[in-house]
C-alpha positions, 0 to 999 in steps of 0.5 A: 545491543546498546541500551540507555544506562543500565543494560536491562532497564528502559526509561519507563522501567527506571521511572518505576524503579525510582518509586521502589515498585517492581516491574509490572510488565514484560516491557520492564524486563525485556524492552531494549533500545538499540544504537539506532534509537540514540542520537548518532553524535552521542555515546549515550547517557551515563548510568547515574544520569540515566537513573536520575533521568525520569525521577528528575522528570517526574519531580518537575512534572509533579510540581507543574501538575500540582500548580495546574490542579490548583488553577483548574479549580478556578476554571469555569467549564462552561467558559471553555470551548469544547472544540479545543485541542488543549486541556481545561487550562488552555495551555497544555496540548492534548497529544492523545486521547483514550476512551472507555465506558463502564462495564457492568459485567464481572470483568468490569472490575478487572478493566477498572484495575487495569485502567487504574494501573495503566494510567498510574504508570503513565503518570510515572513515565512523566505524562499528564492526564486529565479525565472527562467524566461520562456526564460531560460526554454527549452519550452520557456513557463514555469517559475520555482520558486526555494525555499531555506530554510535557517538555521533559518527556518530549526531549527525553524520547526525542533523543531516544528515538533519534528525531532530527530537529532544526539547527539552522535554516538551510542556506543552500541556493535553490535550483534555477527555475525552469523558464517553462514553469509558467505552463504548469501555473494552473496546476500549482497550489499557493506557496504557503500550502506547498511549503508550510515551513522553511527548510532547515539543517537538522541533527538528531536531538540531544538533551545536552545540546538544547541550545544548539537547536532553534527552540523559539517556543517549547510548546511549538518546537515539536510538531503535533505529529511528532508529539503523538508519535512519542506518546504512542511509543510510550503507550505501546510499552507501558505495563498494566499488571500481571494476569495468569502469571504473564506480565501484560503491557501496551495499549494494543492489548487493552484495546483488544480486551475492551479495557479501552474502546479507542486510543487516538490523536486529535485532529487540529480542527474541524475540516470544514472551518477554521478553529476559533483558537488562534493557537490551532494550526488549522492544517486539517482545514487547509488540507481539505480546502486545497487537497481533499476535494474533487474539484481540486483534482487537477492540482498538485498535491501539497506533499510537505503539508501532508508529511507534516500533518500525517507523517512521512509514511503517509506522505510517501504513499501519496507521493508514489500514488501521484507519481504513478498517476502522472506516468499513467498519463503517457501510457494512457495516451499511447494506449488510446492512440493504439485503440483509435488505430484499431478503430480507424482500420476496422474496415480495412481488416481483410479477415473480418471482411471475409468472415462477414462476406456472404459469399465467403463466411456465409458459405463456410459451415463450422463444426458444432461447438458442443456435443449433440445439442449444438448445431452446425453454424455459418461463419458469418454469424460471428461478423460483429465480434470479429470486427470488434476483435480488431480493435485490440488485435492489430499491429499496434498491439505489438507496438504497445506491448513493447512500449509498456515493457519500456514504460514500466522500467521508466516508471520504476527508475524515475520513481527512485529519483523522485524518492531520492529527492523526497529523502533529502527534502524530508531529512530521511537521507541517513534513515534506515528501515531498521532504525525506524523499526527500532523497537522490537514488537511488544508481542515479540518482547513478551515471548523473549525468554533468553538473551544472546550476544550480538556478533556486531555490537557485542551487546546482549539482545533479546531472542526467542528460542524456537521449540519443536512446538513452534516449528509444528505450529509454523508448519500447520500455518504454512499448510494453511496458506497452501490450502487457501491457494489450492482453494483459489485454484479449485474455485477457478476450476469450478468457474471453468466447469461452469463455462463448459456446462452452460455453453450448450445451454446458451447456444440452445437458448440463443438459437431458439429465442426470437427476441435475441435475433437482433443482437445475436451477431454481438451476443454470441454464446461464447461472449454470453458465457464469458461475461457471466463467468467473469461476473461469477468469478469476480463475486468469488474473488471478493468473497475469498478476499474477505475471508483470506484477509483475516486468515493472513493477519491471524497467521502472521500474528501467530508467527510473532515477527521480531520487528514491525518491518518484518511483520509488514513484509510477511503479511505483504507477501502472504496477501500479495501471493493470495491476491495474485492467484485470486485476481489473475488466475482467470485471466491466465486461463483465458490467455494461455489455456482456453482453446489450446487443448481442444483436440479436433472433431471426433477426438475432442479433449474433456475435463474430468472425462465429462465436459468438453474443453472450450474453443476460441472464437474464430477471430481468436480468444483475445476479445474474451481476455479483454472482456474478462480483464475489463469486468474484473478490473472495473468491478474491483475499482468500483467496489474499492471506491464504494468500500473506501468512501461510501461505507465509512461515510455511512458508518460515521453518519450513523455514529453521530446521528444523535450528536447532530442534535447537540449544540456545537459548544457541547460536542467536544473535539475529542468526541467528534474524533471519537465518532470517526472511523479508525484508520488502523495500522494496516490502513496504508497496507490495503491502499498499496495492495489495491494499487499494486493489483491494478498495476498488475492488470495494466502490465501483465495483460496490457497487450490484450487491452490498450485502454487499461492504462486509461481506465487506471488513470481515471480511477487514480485521479478519483482514488487520490481525492477519495483517499485524501477525503476519507483520511481528512474527513472520515477517519481519526488522525493516524499516528505519525510514522517515518518511512523513506520508501514504499518498502517491500512493494518496490521489489514486488513492482520490479518482479511484476515488471519483469513478468509482464514482458513474458506474459505480453510476449506469450499473449501476442504469440499465442492468444492473438492472431498476429503470428499466424497472420504474419506467417501467412502474409510472408510464406503462404499468401498466393495473391501479391495484390491482396496478401491477406485474402484467403487467410480465413479459408487457410486457417480453417481445416476440413472435417468429414461429418460422417467421421463424427462418433455418436457422442459428438454427432449433432442431433439435427442436420437438416441440410445434410452437411457432408463437411464442416470446418474447424479452427486448426491446421490439419490435413483434410479427410482425403489426405493420406495423413488424415487429420494430422498437423500440417507443416504450416502448423509447425511453421507457425509454432516455430515463429511463435517461439522465435517471436517470444525469444526475440521480443523478450531479449529486445525488451529486456536489453532495452530495460536494463540499458535504460535502468543503467542510464538513469541514476537512482539519485540525481546528481544535484541531490547528491551534491546537496546531500554532501553539502548539507552533511558538511555544513551540519558537521561544521556547525556541530564541530563549532558548537563543540569547540566553543563549548570546550573553550568555554569549559576551559575558560571556566576551569582556568578561572577556577584554578586562578581563584584557587591560587589566589585563595591559597596565596591569601591564606599564606599571607594571613598565616605569615602575618600571624607568625610575624 
């Protein structure tokens, strides 16, 4: 693994070594800089240059600091605006802020020593600090340490981090405008908001080639997001001492042990008004006005401005969320049409007509739905529920399931194209995830005790040898994960037991309660059980989520992943696996298990030999799956918006309630941001997780609920504005980070897209009544004029009540029914194969299996064909990438050629001067001799 200068030293290490002090943290022995950290066109700095790099930087910084220190003494604090993002001199920009309070406890002395050492090492690294005394703060308790990165530090770490900077304005002509663009004019934002800065050709920054870059002003050449990214890089690797024989370093540890209470970058202004300082960009204000307010919900998102202010990682998230919402519009329209088709054909549904007919459904006596306590009941009592089930269980359901299988492929393929455009526009074409996760995690570096030669680079790199203790610990951690998954399954079984146990109670209450008579047709015992069980299941889901989130983070921390990418991927897989089981298990139960293993009267199946398994409604289980899906999906979205918007607002209001009485000129910019909520390193992770779980609801079970995409669309329109509002107004400014894609979430979405085809095929085949109706229509119908008449009678088998065993026989039978009907295909009691499955049952089962195979193959073939037809990168983007690479290489080549010519000219001039001196000296000697 390549390093800058000495193999075992970093830039910060060398800065400390120049002062003649020993390394005070693991960073100084272990921190490595990979090839990806260096500019691609540079071979690295020489050993001498690297050794003198920081010492020269510190000398310049020290002289500048002394100058500013003298100037500061002449500044009257009362004349300086507190709502400023600059030091007291009004020149140096505040790139980062650290906050702490005095700790009167015994450990307070340790914290003071840690802070002193940490800040001393920051100054050695070239950063400039300015401390605001607690007397200047609003609460009189908090100290604020303001950090500024001078030019020498910025250009040093811009080269280390291989940050691309502009070398020439892009002269590639733009794509011809679409003549139909005027249609979308109401949805457009002003050009200055959509494209806040020109497009440039860029190249990785190099200190030796500074004249190559478009440096008009050193103070504005690096944007605030790049500046805070560089400072945060230094903060995470700066040491602060040795404790208990272990070297300690990094701002994260200092935040965890309470040495500092906060570390954050500053917003550039208040979100509701522009800053008074003309040097402030006011980008936060622009984002709030044009993006973070709900009245702008119909406007496009200013992605370039989001990327400039928050960094590429947050920009990619909002680009993906916006594209996902746009694609949901088409799915919502088709789903709404399918729902309206079911509504308009409700009165034409022969099955519900027969159920509601008093001469047909009114004379069919159904077997009791529970043992002893439940009575016989008439089929027409489920009239309303059978009519409503037709809204979702109709021919359009099949079409919509196939459509969504193709839609999800189009969504993923078109997103790849959109992502490729963003990679080009945001200078991420040559970006690799390994390059962005260029530094090892400090936590991993602290555990590294050995080095090994990389087989590719032939350089020594840090490794952590796993011992038997490590393997034992990992085994325990993985068993812990399995335990939580089994806990979810156990909670689902508990909900099933609840459904089985309370059904008889609901049936008894509803039959005897006179007040429920008007709504008994709608609120059946099955529906009441399903609704209450769904609500109970949702509460359990939320509780388990709250607990498991902390467990998953703790387990991932204990694994000590090597890089940030590896850390996020591991945590993502753990959380998604848990959320998948947690959210979808109850829907899988209703869709694929409920009513499938019931048995038949006299021979029912029981769970744990005690609770009789549930039966589906005579109209099918699809309406119950719809109810389950609606409650969990809608409840999650409502709860999520409450957590994301209302909770941070309440916390911020509570935190600044005292500051509201302070004059504005005394409530400083760093204090205002200090009172905001911390976005956190996993803030974006939870946003992705929320949307991916929603994506599962609208793809895995969409055949049962065509309105799911419409609900998701309305939620996402609100979600975009809620996320933008909270990020702009309620949270501190996140540290900018690069990302060229949505990462491992792309693979999760691909997996769910494939699984959705299977689940929807099984829902149509086994949960809905589509296949039994089609089999009856084509094979068993006796009426050519009304093929579906008689279907209900055909789908119900006959049972002789005298065959009931004592444990199943109802306590009451006032009308002395001799037979009852139940939902199955079995021979009647007078047949020689009494209660055995009929041939029609096997025909239907064969048709279901054939349908699943045909539907899966058809959808998969179409999916793969569509994916093959749509290239991941548009042709025009490929051409632009090649053109830009060619022009950039040409510019760099011309620069190097001119530099070489200049050097050769200088060498020739020097050589000719030396010859003239020699000749002159020779003439002088000759004249002396003469």
